[in-house]
C-alpha positions as CSV (number, residue, x, y, z in Angstrom):
1,M,91.2,72.2,97.5
2,S,91.4,76.0,97.6
3,D,88.9,78.7,96.9
4,R,91.2,80.0,94.2
5,S,92.7,76.9,92.7
6,R,90.2,76.4,89.9
7,H,89.8,79.8,88.4
8,L,92.8,81.0,86.4
9,P,94.1,83.7,86.0
10,H,92.9,84.7,89.5
11,P,94.5,82.2,91.9
12,D,97.0,83.3,94.4
13,D,99.8,81.6,92.4
14,V,99.0,84.0,89.5
15,R,99.6,86.8,91.9
16,L,103.3,85.9,91.8
17,S,103.4,88.3,88.9
18,R,101.8,91.1,90.9
19,R,104.0,93.6,92.4
20,A,104.0,93.6,96.2
21,F,103.5,96.7,98.2
22,L,104.0,98.6,101.4
23,G,104.7,101.8,103.0
24,S,103.5,105.2,102.3
25,G,100.6,107.4,103.1
26,L,97.7,108.5,100.9
27,A,97.0,112.2,100.3
28,L,93.6,113.7,100.1
29,G,93.6,116.9,98.1
30,G,97.3,117.3,98.9
31,A,97.1,116.4,102.6
32,L,97.5,113.0,104.3
33,V,94.2,111.3,105.0
34,T,93.8,111.2,108.7
35,G,91.2,110.5,111.4
36,A,88.1,108.6,110.4
37,A,89.2,108.4,106.8
38,S,92.5,106.7,107.2
39,R,95.5,105.6,109.4
40,A,98.0,106.2,106.6
41,V,101.6,106.9,107.6
42,A,104.8,108.0,105.9
43,D,107.0,105.8,103.7
44,V,109.2,103.3,105.3
45,A,112.5,104.2,103.5
46,S,114.0,100.7,104.1
47,S,111.3,98.9,102.3
48,S,110.4,98.7,98.6
49,R,107.1,97.3,99.5
50,R,104.6,100.1,99.4
51,I,101.1,100.0,100.9
52,A,98.6,102.7,101.8
53,L,95.2,102.0,103.2
54,V,92.5,104.7,103.0
55,R,89.4,104.2,105.2
56,F,86.1,106.1,105.3
57,S,84.2,105.0,108.4
58,G,81.1,106.5,110.0
59,P,79.0,109.5,109.1
60,A,81.8,112.1,109.7
61,A,84.0,110.4,107.0
62,F,81.1,110.1,104.5
63,A,80.4,113.9,104.9
64,R,83.5,114.3,102.7
65,G,83.1,113.8,99.0
66,A,80.1,114.3,96.6
67,R,76.7,113.0,97.5
68,D,73.6,112.6,95.4
69,G,70.5,111.1,97.0
70,V,72.4,110.0,100.1
71,R,73.4,111.5,103.5
72,P,75.5,110.7,106.5
73,A,73.4,109.4,109.4
74,G,73.5,107.1,112.3
75,A,76.2,104.5,111.6
76,G,77.3,105.7,108.2
77,L,75.7,106.6,104.8
78,V,72.0,106.1,103.9
79,L,69.7,106.8,101.1
80,H,67.9,110.2,101.4
81,H,65.5,111.3,98.7
82,P,67.1,109.6,95.7
83,T,66.1,110.9,92.4
84,A,68.0,108.6,90.0
85,T,66.8,105.1,89.0
86,R,68.5,102.1,87.5
87,V,67.3,99.0,85.8
88,Y,69.4,96.0,86.8
89,A,69.1,92.6,85.0
90,D,70.5,90.0,87.3
91,P,72.5,87.6,85.1
92,F,72.3,84.9,87.8
93,A,68.5,85.1,88.0
94,G,67.9,84.3,84.4
95,G,68.2,88.0,83.4
96,A,65.3,89.1,85.5
97,S,65.3,92.8,85.8
98,A,64.1,95.2,88.5
99,T,64.1,99.0,88.9
100,Y,66.0,100.5,91.8
101,D,66.2,104.0,93.3
102,V,69.9,104.9,93.5
103,G,71.9,107.2,95.7
104,T,75.6,107.8,95.0
105,W,78.6,108.8,97.1
106,V,81.9,109.7,95.4
107,S,85.0,110.1,97.6
108,P,87.4,113.1,97.3
109,V,90.4,112.6,95.1
110,L,92.9,110.3,96.9
111,R,96.4,111.3,95.9
112,N,98.9,108.6,96.8
113,T,102.5,109.4,97.6
114,F,103.5,106.5,95.2
115,R,101.9,105.4,92.0
116,L,100.0,102.1,92.5
117,T,99.8,99.0,90.5
118,E,97.1,97.2,92.4
119,L,94.1,98.2,94.5
120,I,91.7,96.1,96.6
121,A,88.5,97.8,98.0
122,S,86.5,96.4,100.9
123,W,83.3,97.5,102.5
124,N,81.0,97.0,105.5
125,A,77.3,97.5,104.8
126,D,73.8,96.5,106.0
127,T,71.4,95.7,103.1
128,P,68.0,95.1,104.6
129,Q,65.2,93.5,102.6
130,R,65.9,94.0,98.8
131,S,68.5,96.7,99.0
132,W,72.1,96.4,97.8
133,I,75.3,98.3,97.0
134,E,77.9,98.6,94.2
135,V,81.5,99.6,94.8
136,E,83.7,101.2,92.0
137,V,87.0,102.9,91.6
138,R,88.7,105.0,89.0
139,G,92.2,106.6,88.7
140,T,94.5,108.6,86.5
141,A,97.3,107.0,84.6
142,E,100.9,108.4,84.4
143,D,100.1,110.2,81.2
144,G,97.1,112.0,82.7
145,T,94.4,109.7,81.2
146,R,91.5,109.2,83.6
147,T,90.1,105.7,83.5
148,G,86.5,104.9,83.5
149,W,84.8,103.4,86.6
150,F,85.8,99.8,87.4
151,V,83.2,97.7,89.3
152,L,84.8,96.0,92.3
153,G,81.7,94.3,93.6
154,R,77.9,94.1,93.6
155,W,76.9,93.0,97.1
156,C,74.1,92.3,99.4
157,R,74.1,90.4,102.7
158,T,71.8,87.6,101.6
159,D,71.0,85.9,98.3
160,P,67.6,86.2,96.7
161,D,66.6,82.7,98.0
162,Q,67.0,84.2,101.5
163,G,65.1,87.4,100.6
164,G,68.0,89.4,99.3
165,A,68.0,91.7,96.3
166,I,70.6,90.2,93.9
167,F,73.0,87.4,93.6
168,R,76.2,89.0,94.8
169,T,78.9,89.1,92.2
170,S,82.2,90.4,90.9
171,V,82.2,91.7,87.3
172,D,84.2,90.1,84.5
173,D,85.5,91.6,81.3
174,Q,86.4,95.0,82.5
175,G,89.9,95.2,81.0
176,T,91.3,98.2,79.2
177,D,94.8,99.1,77.9
178,I,95.5,100.7,81.3
179,A,94.1,98.3,83.9
180,T,91.8,95.3,84.5
181,V,90.0,93.7,87.4
182,W,90.8,90.2,88.5
183,T,87.7,89.4,90.5
184,D,88.4,91.5,93.5
185,T,91.7,93.3,92.6
186,L,92.2,96.2,90.2
187,A,95.6,95.6,88.5
188,T,97.4,97.9,86.0
189,R,98.7,96.5,82.8
190,G,102.3,96.6,81.5
191,T,104.1,99.6,82.8
192,H,101.0,101.6,83.6
193,T,100.5,103.1,87.1
194,L,97.6,104.9,88.7
195,N,97.0,107.8,91.1
196,D,94.4,110.5,91.9
197,L,91.9,107.8,92.8
198,Q,88.3,108.0,93.6
199,L,85.9,105.5,95.1
200,R,82.2,105.5,94.2
201,V,79.5,103.6,96.1
202,R,76.0,103.3,94.9
203,L,73.2,102.5,97.4
204,M,70.1,100.9,95.9
205,R,66.6,99.9,96.9
206,P,63.5,98.8,94.9
207,H,61.9,101.8,93.2
208,G,59.4,103.5,95.5
209,G,60.5,101.5,98.6
210,Q,61.5,102.9,102.0
211,E,64.3,100.6,103.1
212,T,67.9,101.8,102.8
213,P,71.3,100.1,102.8
214,V,73.7,101.5,105.4
215,L,77.3,101.9,104.3
216,R,79.3,101.8,107.5
217,Q,82.9,101.6,106.1
218,V,84.7,101.5,102.8
219,T,88.5,101.0,102.5
220,A,91.0,100.7,99.6
221,V,94.4,99.2,100.0
222,C,96.7,100.7,97.3
223,T,100.0,98.9,96.6
224,A,103.1,98.9,94.5
225,L,105.2,95.8,95.1
226,P,108.5,94.4,93.8
227,S,108.5,91.1,91.9
228,D,110.9,89.4,94.3
229,A,110.4,85.6,94.3
230,T,111.5,85.4,98.0
231,V,111.7,87.7,101.0
232,P,114.1,87.6,104.0
233,T,112.8,86.1,107.2
234,S,111.7,88.8,109.6
235,V,113.1,89.1,113.1
236,P,110.6,88.0,115.8
237,G,109.3,90.8,118.0
238,P,106.7,91.1,120.9
239,G,104.4,88.5,119.4
240,A,106.7,85.6,120.2
241,G,104.9,83.4,122.7
242,R,101.5,85.0,122.2
243,V,98.7,82.7,121.1
244,L,95.0,83.5,120.7
245,A,92.2,81.0,121.4
246,V,90.7,80.8,117.9
247,P,88.5,77.7,117.5
248,P,89.8,75.2,114.9
249,Y,87.5,74.2,112.1
250,S,88.4,71.8,109.2
251,Q,87.1,72.6,105.8
252,E,87.6,68.9,105.0
253,L,84.7,68.0,107.3
254,H,82.4,69.6,104.8
255,K,83.6,67.9,101.7
256,G,80.6,67.3,99.4
257,Q,78.3,69.6,101.3
258,Y,76.3,72.1,99.3
259,P,78.2,71.7,96.0
260,Q,76.3,74.7,94.4
261,W,78.7,76.9,96.4
262,D,82.1,76.1,95.0
263,N,81.7,72.3,95.0
264,G,81.5,72.1,98.8
265,G,83.8,72.2,101.8
266,E,87.0,71.0,100.1
267,A,87.2,74.4,98.5
268,W,85.9,76.4,101.5
269,C,89.2,77.5,103.0
270,S,88.2,81.2,103.0
271,P,84.7,81.0,104.6
272,T,86.0,78.3,107.1
273,S,88.8,80.7,108.2
274,T,86.3,83.6,108.4
275,A,84.0,81.4,110.5
276,M,86.8,80.7,112.9
277,V,87.5,84.3,113.4
278,L,83.8,85.2,113.9
279,D,83.5,82.6,116.5
280,Y,86.7,83.8,118.2
281,W,84.8,87.1,118.6
282,R,81.6,85.3,119.5
283,R,79.8,87.0,116.7
284,G,78.8,84.2,114.5
285,P,75.3,83.5,113.1
286,S,72.5,82.7,115.4
287,A,70.8,79.3,115.8
288,A,67.8,80.7,113.8
289,E,70.1,81.7,111.0
290,L,71.7,78.3,110.9
291,S,68.4,76.4,110.9
292,W,68.6,75.5,107.2
293,V,72.1,73.9,107.4
294,T,72.4,70.0,107.5
295,P,74.3,68.2,108.8
296,M,74.9,70.4,111.9
297,K,78.6,69.8,112.4
298,D,80.1,73.3,112.5
299,P,77.1,74.6,110.5
300,Q,78.6,78.1,110.6
301,V,81.1,77.0,108.0
302,A,78.4,76.2,105.4
303,Y,76.6,79.4,106.4
304,A,79.7,81.4,105.7
305,A,80.2,79.7,102.4
306,R,76.7,80.6,101.2
307,N,77.1,84.2,102.3
308,T,80.5,84.8,100.8
309,F,79.8,83.1,97.4
310,D,80.6,85.2,94.4
311,N,78.5,84.0,91.5
312,A,80.7,85.3,88.7
313,Y,83.9,83.9,90.2
314,D,82.0,80.8,91.1
315,G,83.7,80.5,94.4
316,C,83.8,81.6,98.1
317,G,87.3,83.1,98.0
318,N,86.5,86.7,97.0
319,W,88.5,88.6,99.6
320,P,86.2,91.6,100.2
321,F,83.1,89.4,100.1
322,N,84.5,87.6,103.1
323,T,85.3,90.7,105.1
324,A,81.9,92.2,104.1
325,Y,80.2,89.0,105.5
326,A,82.3,89.2,108.6
327,A,81.2,92.8,109.4
328,R,78.1,91.7,111.2
329,N,76.9,91.7,114.8
330,G,79.1,94.6,115.8
331,L,82.3,93.6,113.9
332,R,84.3,95.5,111.2
333,G,86.4,93.9,108.5
334,F,88.7,94.9,105.8
335,V,91.3,93.5,103.4
336,T,94.8,94.8,103.5
337,R,98.4,93.7,103.0
338,L,101.4,93.4,105.4
339,R,105.1,93.5,104.8
340,S,106.0,90.6,107.1
341,L,105.1,88.6,110.1
342,R,106.7,91.3,112.3
343,E,103.8,93.6,111.3
344,A,101.4,90.8,111.9
345,E,102.7,90.4,115.4
346,D,101.4,93.9,116.4
347,L,97.8,92.7,115.6
348,I,98.3,89.4,117.5
349,V,99.6,91.3,120.5
350,A,96.4,93.5,120.3
351,G,94.3,90.3,120.4
352,I,93.3,90.3,116.7
353,P,93.8,87.1,114.7
354,I,94.2,87.6,111.0
355,I,93.4,85.5,107.9
356,T,96.3,85.1,105.5
357,S,96.4,84.2,101.8
358,V,99.2,81.8,100.8
359,S,100.3,79.4,98.1
360,F,103.1,76.8,98.1
361,K,104.3,73.4,97.1
362,A,104.4,70.7,99.7
363,A,108.2,70.8,100.0
364,E,108.1,74.5,100.6
365,L,106.1,74.4,103.9
366,D,107.2,71.7,106.3
367,G,104.2,70.1,108.1
368,A,101.5,71.2,105.7
369,G,101.2,67.8,103.9
370,Y,99.8,69.3,100.7
371,S,100.4,71.8,97.9
372,T,98.1,74.7,96.9
373,N,97.7,77.3,94.2
374,G,95.9,79.5,96.7
375,H,94.7,79.0,100.2
376,L,93.5,80.9,103.3
377,M,94.4,80.1,106.9
378,V,94.2,81.9,110.3
379,L,97.3,83.3,112.0
380,R,96.5,83.0,115.7
381,G,99.9,83.5,117.4
382,F,103.5,82.6,117.6
383,D,105.6,80.1,119.5
384,R,108.5,81.4,121.7
385,A,110.9,81.2,118.7
386,G,108.6,83.4,116.6
387,N,107.2,80.7,114.3
388,P,103.6,81.2,113.3
389,I,100.9,79.1,114.9
390,M,98.1,78.7,112.4
391,N,94.6,77.3,112.2
392,D,95.0,75.7,108.8
393,P,91.5,74.5,107.7
394,A,93.1,72.1,105.2
395,S,95.9,70.7,107.4
396,H,97.1,67.4,106.0
397,L,93.8,67.3,104.1
398,I,92.4,65.4,107.1
399,A,88.7,65.9,108.1
400,D,89.5,66.5,111.8
401,N,89.3,69.7,113.7
402,A,92.0,68.5,116.0
403,Q,94.5,68.6,113.1
404,V,93.8,72.2,112.2
405,P,96.2,73.9,114.7
406,V,99.7,73.7,113.2
407,T,103.0,75.5,113.7
408,Y,105.0,76.4,110.5
409,N,108.5,77.6,110.0
410,R,108.6,81.4,110.1
411,G,110.7,81.9,107.0
412,Q,109.0,79.3,105.0
413,F,105.6,80.7,105.9
414,E,106.6,84.3,105.0
415,N,107.7,83.1,101.6
416,A,104.4,81.2,101.0
417,W,102.5,84.4,101.9
418,V,104.3,87.7,101.1
419,P,105.6,87.1,97.5
420,H,102.6,85.1,96.5
421,S,99.7,87.2,97.6
422,G,101.6,90.4,98.5
423,G,101.0,89.7,102.1
424,T,97.2,89.8,101.8
425,V,95.2,89.5,105.0
426,Y,91.7,89.9,106.3
427,V,91.5,92.0,109.5
428,I,88.3,91.5,111.5
429,H,87.7,93.2,114.8
430,P,84.9,94.5,117.1
431,E,83.5,97.9,116.1
432,G,85.2,100.7,118.1
433,M,88.2,98.6,119.0
434,A,91.4,100.5,118.8
435,L,93.9,99.0,116.3
436,P,97.6,99.1,117.1
437,K,99.6,102.0,115.8
438,G,99.3,102.1,112.1
439,T,102.0,101.1,109.6
440,G,100.1,102.3,106.5
441,A,98.4,98.9,106.4
442,W,95.6,99.6,108.8
């Protein structure tokens, strides 16, 4: 029933072996990244969960790093007199190839204060007409070996059937002795660790064309996590009793719809959750954009599924594809990880619902009524005792929006979330909105 339940070894349950993270800052050329590039902070000495989020957002941030055929302008980074070209054969369009003009931005070296074992990049970009982007990362292993570039996503806003350039996709078979990529997550192998990271983003348009993608934001959450099977229950804080009015949508209402996108709604937990948050901010797709969807019951869910679908992964649960889709109509989105529900409370108090990645057996989460190898649901607040109030799109596997709001036990939920996905969340908010004081995770 989940986006990730059918595609081993990438489901959230496989992430049980991934080390969780939290805590320290990220250094850029020896200094902590600050301002537009990041909100990183110092280590939290009491926690073994280490996390650092680096963010490049807006033209001032993209002025840093190396640029070839691109320039900072307007809302971010755009093509500007590209001289390089690339022939790309789209494997999901029968191998049809096209030639693209290419501009490249490479970040400064990102020197972490801990050595990471996982990295998830996310991005916000506009890709008009037949333009698209590719996001990559490389790092240096503990013995000084620099890795090659790992592709973390080839993305455009719409698929070719809607006029887009390519079928958006992650890239399989990139493993080396040092690291590999599980769909959307760079993970080191064995005892290897990475540091001295660089991000690379390629902006592309048809050769000789005039349109340009606009890269508005790129982030990378770097983590080093313990392998603890459980975590202690966090103490409730200021979020207790705060509840946000996120509309409830059931993925089960869409069972059997559009099976070409991950077999239809029963597997659409991620796009259904993303659709809920977009409508909370009143930034969902327009009536014209939804005109192709039938039936029209919560059509924004099917629309989100189509526009988050990862053709290599064959599913709608690619984390950064969901936040990239969400970054529309004046919103920003990124993937990060949190230590506990206490950290999540700060976002709820600020009015920001978050989408959480969990996995559990039915007996481990009272009131769910099902088991899952990997699932996404919206945290929209807390009761007065500090228990999380969720919009669970698969609640009891019942096709009824009224069943979606559910309150779970705080400790049970934290243990379905933090050890299993490392506390992974989508954070989606209006552009320009001030986030609460950073914890390294935003």
